[in-house]
N, C-alpha and C positions, 0 to 999 in steps of 0.2 A: 503495500499499500504505497502510496506517496504522500508526505506528510509537509510538501511545502506551503508556505503561509500563501494565503488567498488575499488579493486584494480586494478593496472597495469595488473596482470596476469589475472583478469577476464574481461578484456577489450579483450586484446588478444584471448582469449577463445570464445568469440563471432563469432570470424572472423573463419569459416568452412573451410577456405583454408588459403595458407602461405602469409603472408602478403608482403614478399620481394621475389624477384627472388633469384634462387639458387646463392650463393656467394655473393649476394649484401647487403648492410644494408638501401638501401632506399626503400619506400613504393610508387610504383607507382599510379597515380591517379585513374586507373582505381581500384586498390585495395582499395585504400580511400574511392572512391565511394561505393562500394560494402561493405566494412567494415561498413559505416556508414547507409547503408540501413539495414544492421543485428543489429546493438546496436538501431536504432530508433525504430525497429521492436520490441526489447527486452522491450523499453521503453513504447511503447505503450499497450503491451501484460501485464505491471505493472500498467497500468491505469494513466501515467502520459501524462497529456492534450498537445494535437498537437501544441498548441501555444506556449507551454513551451518547447518543442522539437525544434523548428522551432528558437527559441530564440537563444536556446545556439549551436544548428547545424548549422544554415544558413551558419554563417562566415566559418565553417571548411572544405565546399566544395572548393579545391583547384586546380590549373592548372598545379601544379608543384610537382614533386617527393619530399618527405620529408624523412630525417634522420629517421629510424624507430622508434627510442626514443622519439623522439620530436614528432610524430605521436602519440604514445601512450600515452604520456604524456597529449597532448591537448585533444585526445578522453576522454581520463579517468578524466579529469577536467570538461569537457563539461557535461558528463554523470552525474558525481556526482553532478555538480551544478542544473541540471535538475531536479534529484531525489529529492535532498534538497528543491527547489523552491516549488515543488509538493507537499510536505511534513511540509512545514514551519509552525513552532508552533507559530510563532509570526510575526507582523509587522518587528521588527527591524531583525528577522532573513532573511526575504525576500528582505529587505533593503542592508543587508549585503551580501544576496547571489549575489544579482544585482552587488553591487560593485565590489565583487570578479571576477563576469565574465568581468568587462569592465576596471577594473584597473590594467594598464601594469604590474606594479611589484607585483601585487598580482597574476595576472595570471601567470607571471615567476615562482613565488614561488610555485605556485599550479601545476605548470606541472615539477617539479623537481623530480627526481628518488623516493623521500620519501614522496612526496606531494600527493594530496592537504590533508591539515588538517581536522580536525574535524569542524563540524558545530558551535560547542562553539568556538574553537579557531578563526574561521572567523568571529564570532560575537564580540569578543572581540577585535580583530585587527578593525574591521570596530569602535566599539564603541570609540576606541582609538584616532581617527580622525575626527570623527562626531559626531554630536548632532541632532539625528531624532526628541527631542523634545525641539525646542526652548523656552525660556521664553515668558510666555503669550499665549502659544498655549492651545486651547482647546483640551482635549482629553477626552479620556473614561478609566476607573479606573476599573480593576477585582475589584469585591465586595468581601467581605469576605467569601461569601457562594461559591464563584467560579463558579459560573454558570450565573450572571449576572455582567453588567458594568453600571458603575455610572459615569455621567459627573464632569468633574473638572477643572482646569486649572493650568498649568505649572507655578510655582513660579521662580524656580531655578535647575540647574544640581549641585547635591551637589558631585557627584563623576562620573567615568566612566560609572557606570552602577546604577545610582541613582539620582531619580528627587525629588525635592520637590513638592508636588501637594497641592493645595487647592479645597476643596469641595465647591458646592455654599453655603451650611451652615456656612463657614469659618472654618472648622476643616482643619488643617495641616496634611498631613502624607506622609512620605517617600516610594517610590515605584521604583521597576527595570523595565527593559525593559519588561519582560514577564507579568506585570502586566498593561502595558499601552498601548493605542493604539488611532490612530487619531480618533477625535470626529465624531460618527454617529447619527444622530437625533433619531435614533431606540433605541438608549441607556437610561438606566434608567427607 
């Protein structure tokens, strides 16, 4: 599945009908509903699971007309969050996407004309104010072979995107969010 960020123009192009009435700048509820159906169909064709689509699009069903730019910003944000969640490369990426979808300020930033930012920007913003791996948490650490995971314990957070972990044998190493995930009994 491709997870490239869609632009506002991409989302407008998914509507095979005018979003507004001639001479007006608001999107009627009927057009919002039809646009949502077209976008949700596109996501389904791209392989985005239905529960992810529902999570980000359920709140977009409205009872009021909305200014065109606001509507396009909201639906672009939801589309990009859904595709990013479906292709999230790490535990922290999924947490950051969830945070961006629910944090009022981040939703406002993402709905801006030049938003949303890249997934990496969203992860950086998230890590700036959240610690997904608190001290003494059991985690799995990506092994050097990059194919398996090894159990360890978080010792401390040493930077915005860096934690000291201690393996069961006592060795301590630094790892970033892409090399950590919550502990699973199947690891190791």
